[in-house]
C-alpha positions as CSV (number, residue, x, y, z in Angstrom):
1,M,14.6,-22.2,-12.1
2,L,14.9,-20.5,-15.4
3,T,11.7,-19.6,-16.0
4,N,10.8,-18.2,-12.3
5,A,11.5,-14.9,-11.2
6,P,13.8,-14.5,-8.2
7,K,12.3,-14.7,-4.5
8,G,11.1,-11.0,-3.3
9,T,10.6,-9.9,-7.4
10,K,7.6,-9.5,-8.9
11,D,6.7,-9.0,-13.1
12,I,4.6,-6.5,-14.2
13,L,2.6,-7.7,-16.9
14,P,1.2,-5.5,-19.9
15,N,-2.0,-6.1,-18.3
16,Q,-1.0,-4.4,-14.8
17,V,1.7,-1.6,-15.8
18,Y,-1.2,0.7,-16.9
19,K,-1.6,1.1,-13.1
20,W,1.6,2.0,-12.7
21,H,1.7,4.3,-15.5
22,Y,-1.4,6.1,-13.6
23,V,0.4,6.8,-10.5
24,E,3.6,7.8,-10.9
25,N,1.7,9.8,-13.5
26,A,-0.5,11.6,-10.9
27,F,3.0,11.8,-8.6
28,R,4.6,13.5,-10.9
29,E,1.8,16.2,-11.5
30,A,2.0,16.8,-8.2
31,C,5.6,16.8,-8.1
32,G,5.1,19.7,-10.7
33,R,2.5,21.7,-8.9
34,Y,4.9,21.9,-6.1
35,V,8.0,23.2,-8.4
36,F,9.9,20.0,-7.5
37,K,12.2,18.7,-10.2
38,E,13.4,15.2,-11.0
39,I,16.4,13.4,-10.3
40,R,17.6,10.0,-11.5
41,T,20.5,8.4,-9.6
42,P,22.6,4.6,-10.6
43,V,20.5,1.7,-8.9
44,F,24.2,1.0,-7.0
45,E,26.1,3.1,-5.1
46,H,28.9,2.4,-2.5
47,T,28.5,0.9,0.3
48,E,29.9,2.8,2.7
49,L,27.3,5.9,1.6
50,F,24.4,3.7,2.9
51,A,26.4,2.3,6.4
52,R,27.1,6.1,7.0
53,G,23.8,7.4,5.8
54,V,21.1,4.9,6.7
55,G,23.3,4.2,9.9
56,D,24.6,0.9,10.5
57,T,22.6,0.3,13.4
58,T,19.6,-0.5,11.2
59,D,17.7,-3.5,9.9
60,I,18.4,-2.3,6.5
61,V,22.7,-2.6,7.1
62,E,23.1,-5.0,9.5
63,K,20.6,-7.5,7.6
64,Q,19.0,-6.4,4.5
65,M,21.3,-4.6,1.9
66,Y,22.7,-6.7,-1.5
67,T,26.1,-5.9,-1.3
68,F,28.5,-7.3,-3.6
69,E,32.0,-7.0,-4.5
70,D,32.7,-6.0,-8.1
71,Y,35.8,-6.6,-10.6
72,G,37.8,-3.8,-8.8
73,K,37.5,-5.1,-5.3
74,R,35.2,-2.5,-4.6
75,S,32.1,-3.1,-2.2
76,I,29.0,-2.1,-3.9
77,T,25.4,-2.3,-3.0
78,L,22.1,-2.0,-4.7
79,K,20.5,1.0,-3.3
80,P,17.8,0.3,-0.4
81,E,16.5,3.5,-0.3
82,G,16.4,6.6,-2.0
83,T,17.8,9.6,0.3
84,S,21.3,9.1,0.4
85,P,21.9,8.8,-3.2
86,V,20.2,11.5,-3.9
87,V,22.2,13.3,-1.0
88,R,25.5,11.8,-2.6
89,A,24.3,13.4,-5.8
90,F,23.9,16.7,-4.5
91,V,27.2,17.1,-2.6
92,E,29.1,15.4,-5.9
93,H,28.0,18.3,-8.3
94,K,28.3,20.8,-5.6
95,L,24.3,21.8,-6.3
96,Y,24.5,23.2,-2.7
97,A,26.6,26.2,-4.6
98,D,22.8,26.6,-6.2
99,V,19.8,29.2,-5.2
100,Q,18.3,27.2,-2.2
101,P,16.2,25.5,-1.5
102,S,16.5,22.6,-3.9
103,K,13.7,20.7,-4.6
104,F,14.1,16.9,-6.3
105,Y,11.6,14.1,-6.7
106,Y,12.6,10.5,-7.9
107,V,10.6,7.6,-8.3
108,I,12.6,4.7,-8.6
109,P,13.7,0.6,-7.6
110,C,14.8,-0.4,-4.3
111,F,16.2,-3.6,-2.9
112,R,16.0,-5.1,0.4
113,Y,17.0,-8.7,1.6
114,E,13.6,-9.4,3.5
115,K,11.3,-11.8,4.1
116,P,8.7,-11.3,1.6
117,Q,5.4,-10.4,2.2
118,S,2.2,-8.3,1.6
119,G,3.1,-5.3,0.4
120,R,6.4,-5.8,0.5
121,L,8.8,-7.6,-1.6
122,R,13.3,-7.4,-2.2
123,E,12.5,-5.6,-5.0
124,F,10.2,-2.9,-4.5
125,H,9.4,0.4,-6.2
126,Q,9.7,3.6,-4.3
127,M,8.2,7.5,-5.1
128,G,10.1,10.1,-3.5
129,I,10.8,13.7,-2.8
130,E,13.8,15.8,-1.0
131,I,14.1,19.3,0.0
132,F,17.3,21.0,0.7
133,G,18.8,23.7,2.0
134,T,16.3,25.3,4.4
135,D,15.4,24.5,8.2
136,N,12.1,26.3,8.1
137,M,9.3,24.4,9.2
138,M,7.3,25.9,6.1
139,A,9.4,22.8,4.0
140,D,8.6,20.3,6.5
141,A,4.5,21.3,5.9
142,E,5.3,21.5,2.7
143,V,6.5,17.7,2.2
144,I,3.6,16.7,4.1
145,G,0.8,18.8,1.7
146,L,2.5,17.5,-1.4
147,A,1.7,13.8,0.1
148,S,-1.8,14.3,1.2
149,D,-2.8,16.1,-2.0
150,F,-1.2,13.5,-4.3
151,L,-3.1,10.4,-2.1
152,N,-6.4,12.4,-2.1
153,S,-5.7,13.3,-5.8
154,L,-6.0,9.4,-6.2
155,G,-9.2,9.0,-4.2
156,I,-7.4,8.2,-1.1
157,N,-9.2,10.1,1.7
158,D,-9.1,8.1,5.2
159,L,-5.6,7.7,6.0
160,E,-4.4,8.8,9.1
161,L,-1.5,11.4,9.4
162,R,0.7,10.9,12.4
163,I,3.3,13.0,13.5
164,N,6.4,13.1,15.5
165,S,9.2,15.1,17.1
166,I,12.5,12.9,17.5
167,G,14.3,15.8,18.5
168,C,18.4,16.3,17.4
169,P,21.6,14.5,18.7
170,Q,21.8,16.2,21.8
171,C,18.5,16.4,23.4
172,R,17.8,13.2,21.5
173,E,21.2,11.4,23.9
174,T,19.4,12.4,26.9
175,Y,16.1,10.3,25.9
176,R,18.1,7.7,24.7
177,N,19.5,7.7,28.9
178,A,15.9,7.5,29.9
179,L,15.1,4.8,27.6
180,R,18.3,2.6,28.6
181,A,17.4,3.4,32.5
182,F,13.3,1.9,32.0
183,L,14.2,-0.9,30.0
184,K,17.5,-1.9,32.0
185,D,15.3,-4.3,34.0
186,K,13.1,-5.3,31.1
187,Y,16.6,-6.1,29.4
188,D,16.5,-10.1,29.6
189,D,13.1,-10.1,27.9
190,L,13.7,-8.5,24.8
191,C,14.7,-10.4,21.7
192,D,18.0,-10.6,20.5
193,T,18.3,-8.0,17.9
194,C,16.9,-5.4,20.8
195,K,19.3,-6.7,23.3
196,N,21.9,-5.2,20.5
197,R,20.2,-2.2,20.2
198,Y,20.0,-1.7,23.4
199,E,23.3,-0.2,23.8
200,R,23.9,1.1,20.4
201,N,20.6,2.6,19.5
202,P,17.8,2.2,22.1
203,M,15.2,4.2,20.2
204,R,14.7,1.2,17.6
205,I,13.2,-1.2,20.1
206,L,10.3,0.9,20.1
207,D,9.9,0.4,16.6
208,C,10.1,-3.5,17.3
209,K,7.4,-5.6,15.2
210,S,7.8,-8.1,18.0
211,P,4.8,-8.7,20.4
212,L,7.3,-9.4,23.1
213,C,9.0,-6.5,23.0
214,Q,6.2,-4.1,22.5
215,E,4.9,-5.5,25.2
216,R,7.8,-4.3,27.0
217,V,8.5,-0.8,25.9
218,K,4.5,-0.1,27.1
219,G,5.1,3.3,29.5
220,A,8.5,4.2,28.1
221,P,9.5,7.5,28.7
222,V,8.3,9.6,25.6
223,M,11.3,12.0,23.0
224,L,8.6,15.0,23.1
225,D,9.1,15.0,27.2
226,Y,12.4,15.3,26.6
227,L,12.9,17.9,23.2
228,C,15.4,20.9,24.0
229,G,13.8,24.4,23.7
230,D,14.9,24.5,19.9
231,C,13.3,21.0,18.4
232,K,10.1,22.2,20.7
233,T,9.8,25.8,18.8
234,A,10.0,23.8,15.8
235,F,7.5,21.0,16.1
236,D,5.1,23.9,17.8
237,D,5.8,25.7,14.1
238,L,5.2,22.4,12.4
239,K,1.5,22.2,14.0
240,R,0.6,25.5,13.0
241,N,1.8,25.2,9.8
242,L,-0.2,22.0,9.5
243,D,-3.1,23.8,11.0
244,A,-2.9,26.6,8.3
245,M,-3.2,24.5,6.0
246,E,-6.2,22.6,7.2
247,I,-3.9,19.6,7.5
248,S,-5.4,16.9,10.2
249,Y,-3.1,14.9,11.8
250,I,-2.4,13.0,15.1
251,V,0.5,13.5,17.6
252,D,2.1,10.2,17.8
253,P,5.1,9.9,20.1
254,G,5.9,6.3,18.8
255,I,7.0,7.0,15.3
256,V,10.4,6.9,15.3
257,R,11.6,5.6,11.9
258,G,14.0,3.2,10.8
259,L,16.8,5.1,9.5
260,D,19.1,6.7,11.8
261,Y,19.5,9.9,9.5
262,Y,16.3,11.6,10.8
263,T,16.0,14.7,13.5
264,K,13.2,16.5,14.7
265,T,10.1,16.1,12.2
266,A,8.7,12.3,11.6
267,F,5.2,11.6,9.9
268,E,3.8,8.8,8.4
269,F,0.0,8.3,6.5
270,V,-0.9,4.9,7.6
271,S,-4.0,2.7,6.2
272,N,-5.8,0.0,8.2
273,R,-6.9,-1.4,4.8
274,I,-3.6,-3.6,4.1
275,G,-2.8,-5.8,7.6
276,A,-0.1,-4.9,9.4
277,Q,2.5,-3.4,7.3
278,G,-0.3,-0.1,7.5
279,T,2.5,2.4,6.3
280,V,1.9,3.9,3.2
281,C,3.9,7.0,3.5
282,G,7.0,8.0,5.7
283,G,9.4,10.4,6.3
284,G,10.8,13.4,7.7
285,R,13.8,16.1,8.6
286,Y,17.2,15.1,8.5
287,D,19.4,18.0,9.0
288,N,23.0,16.2,9.5
289,L,23.0,13.7,6.8
290,I,24.5,15.7,4.2
291,E,27.5,17.3,6.6
292,L,27.7,13.3,7.6
293,I,28.2,12.2,3.7
294,G,30.7,15.0,3.1
295,G,28.7,18.2,2.2
296,P,28.2,21.5,4.1
297,S,25.9,21.8,7.1
298,T,22.7,21.4,4.9
299,P,19.6,20.5,6.4
300,G,16.6,18.2,4.6
301,V,13.8,17.0,5.1
302,G,11.9,14.4,2.7
303,F,9.4,11.1,2.2
304,G,9.4,7.9,0.5
305,L,6.4,5.8,-0.9
306,G,6.0,2.8,-1.8
307,I,4.5,2.0,-5.1
308,E,3.0,-1.2,-4.5
309,R,1.8,-0.8,-1.3
310,L,0.0,2.5,-2.9
311,L,-1.8,0.3,-5.2
312,M,-2.7,-2.4,-2.9
313,I,-4.4,0.7,-0.9
314,L,-5.8,1.9,-4.3
315,E,-7.4,-1.9,-4.6
316,A,-8.7,-1.9,-1.3
317,T,-10.5,0.9,-1.2
318,G,-12.1,0.2,-4.5
319,N,-10.2,3.3,-6.1
320,E,-10.5,2.0,-9.4
321,I,-7.5,2.9,-12.4
322,P,-9.0,3.9,-15.3
323,T,-8.1,1.1,-18.2
324,P,-6.1,2.7,-20.9
325,E,-7.9,2.6,-24.6
326,N,-6.2,0.1,-26.4
327,L,-6.5,0.5,-29.9
328,D,-8.4,3.6,-32.0
329,V,-8.1,1.8,-35.5
330,F,-7.7,-1.4,-36.5
331,I,-7.1,-2.2,-40.5
332,A,-8.3,-5.5,-41.9
333,V,-7.0,-6.1,-45.4
334,M,-7.8,-8.7,-48.2
335,G,-4.8,-9.4,-50.4
336,E,-1.2,-8.3,-51.1
337,R,-2.4,-4.9,-52.2
338,A,-4.6,-4.5,-49.9
339,K,-1.9,-5.5,-47.1
340,L,0.6,-3.0,-48.7
341,F,-1.6,-0.4,-48.8
342,G,-2.5,-0.8,-45.4
343,L,1.0,-0.9,-44.1
344,K,1.6,2.6,-45.4
345,L,-2.0,3.9,-44.5
346,M,-1.0,1.8,-40.7
347,R,2.0,4.1,-40.7
348,E,0.4,7.4,-41.6
349,L,-2.0,6.9,-38.6
350,R,0.6,6.7,-36.2
351,M,2.7,9.6,-37.1
352,Q,-0.6,11.5,-36.8
353,G,-1.0,10.0,-33.2
354,I,-3.5,7.8,-33.7
355,K,-3.6,3.6,-32.1
356,A,-3.3,2.1,-35.3
357,E,-2.6,-1.9,-35.6
358,M,-2.9,-4.6,-38.9
359,D,-3.0,-8.5,-38.3
360,S,0.8,-9.9,-38.7
361,M,-0.4,-13.7,-38.0
362,G,-2.1,-14.3,-41.5
363,R,-5.6,-14.4,-40.2
364,N,-8.5,-14.4,-42.8
365,I,-11.4,-11.7,-42.8
366,K,-13.8,-13.2,-40.1
367,G,-10.7,-13.6,-37.9
368,Q,-9.4,-10.3,-38.0
369,F,-12.7,-9.0,-37.1
370,K,-12.6,-11.1,-34.3
371,Y,-9.1,-9.9,-33.5
372,A,-10.4,-6.1,-33.8
373,D,-13.0,-7.1,-31.0
374,R,-10.3,-8.1,-29.2
375,L,-8.1,-5.6,-28.7
376,N,-11.4,-2.9,-28.4
377,S,-10.8,-1.0,-31.2
378,K,-12.9,2.2,-32.0
379,H,-13.1,1.6,-35.4
380,T,-12.1,-1.0,-38.5
381,I,-10.9,0.4,-41.9
382,I,-11.7,-2.8,-44.7
383,I,-9.6,-2.6,-47.5
384,G,-9.5,-5.1,-50.4
385,D,-8.8,-4.9,-54.0
386,N,-12.1,-4.5,-54.8
387,E,-11.8,-1.2,-52.4
388,L,-8.5,-0.2,-53.8
389,D,-10.0,-0.2,-57.6
390,Q,-12.9,1.9,-56.7
391,N,-10.6,4.4,-54.9
392,S,-12.5,4.2,-51.6
393,V,-12.5,2.1,-48.6
394,S,-15.1,1.2,-45.5
395,I,-14.9,2.3,-42.2
396,K,-16.6,0.7,-39.5
397,N,-17.8,2.0,-36.2
398,M,-17.2,-1.0,-33.8
399,E,-19.7,0.4,-31.2
400,T,-22.3,1.0,-33.3
401,S,-21.7,-1.5,-36.3
402,E,-22.0,2.1,-39.0
403,Q,-20.3,1.6,-41.8
404,K,-19.4,4.2,-44.3
405,Q,-17.3,5.0,-47.5
406,V,-14.3,7.2,-47.0
407,P,-12.3,8.3,-50.3
408,L,-8.9,6.8,-50.2
409,Q,-7.2,10.2,-50.1
410,D,-9.5,11.7,-46.8
411,I,-9.1,8.4,-44.6
412,V,-7.0,10.0,-41.9
413,K,-8.6,13.1,-42.0
414,E,-11.9,10.8,-41.3
415,I,-10.2,9.0,-38.8
416,I,-8.7,12.3,-36.8
417,K,-12.5,13.7,-37.3
């Protein structure tokens, strides 16, 4: 057991981590173009934050949170999602007093206790953005636009954007009553989880993955038919903004999102390349969350995107991530004097931003050349006592096998050139 990672977690080894760097750097660049600033919040928060923010009727709060009591008898939870902690930081540090809107992004680990499956782990990694302070649907379109541009920049251009409005608390309650009335005669056929949702939050039944429940909700009333005037106007504005930005979309009344804090806009980018768990990016608006957590009434909108699923999409669509070049220079040495000179030279090269390496295993010169090949070194510098006595070294181009003699004082300059 000591040599096995806990179930639902996964090591990211050096031969894979470059892929993570690639997508994370691309995300940071996209956020920079859209003028978002990074925020970093703790890995754990007070449990009440998620119970109040995410919603106590969600699967996350009811079944999936990693919650424990610390030595101070406080209930602490490893964060299962990224938005609530950012909202907490926004309120705690009174960032609402700054000029609005506030635009944040984050790259974080999240934790949920659920059955591990393809693209879904108990420790997973998420990239996300939030805009606080404006209820203008331009912000919703901007959030969707950033997600679209980022995914397209990676070569993923066959995703489907689905949008919906899930209304505000007022019109949503009218809809919930209509949904309960529709499901009343089907109640006995629902799964146990959805029976529990029937009174507390019937909209979550629409999101149930049980084939039986999916069959029972066919023909159910849709939220779009129950929107109040303000919510309908907002949804129409969103569609006009997306049209102006030339972002294609499908209106999907079945999107309800899995977290209780959403209002009005809900959207998903969906792929059919990764099986049943096809949502690559999901988000929407949450105008009441900041006030619910204890801040002033402040609207918000954002999205979350799973890195593991994103990497699966890249692989499934044949979008290869370029392998980084491992090594610029390998220094092969023969003898103690050469070793000491090589150490000095290696440090000088590294300080100039050059990736340099030497053998530390005591290999002979033939073994050092084999090691240089394994590291895909572009050049190898060969240093022995004779070379030091003659005040010059050989530099070999490992691709062309061409060698040249270079004076000791010119080695760094030559490698840089």
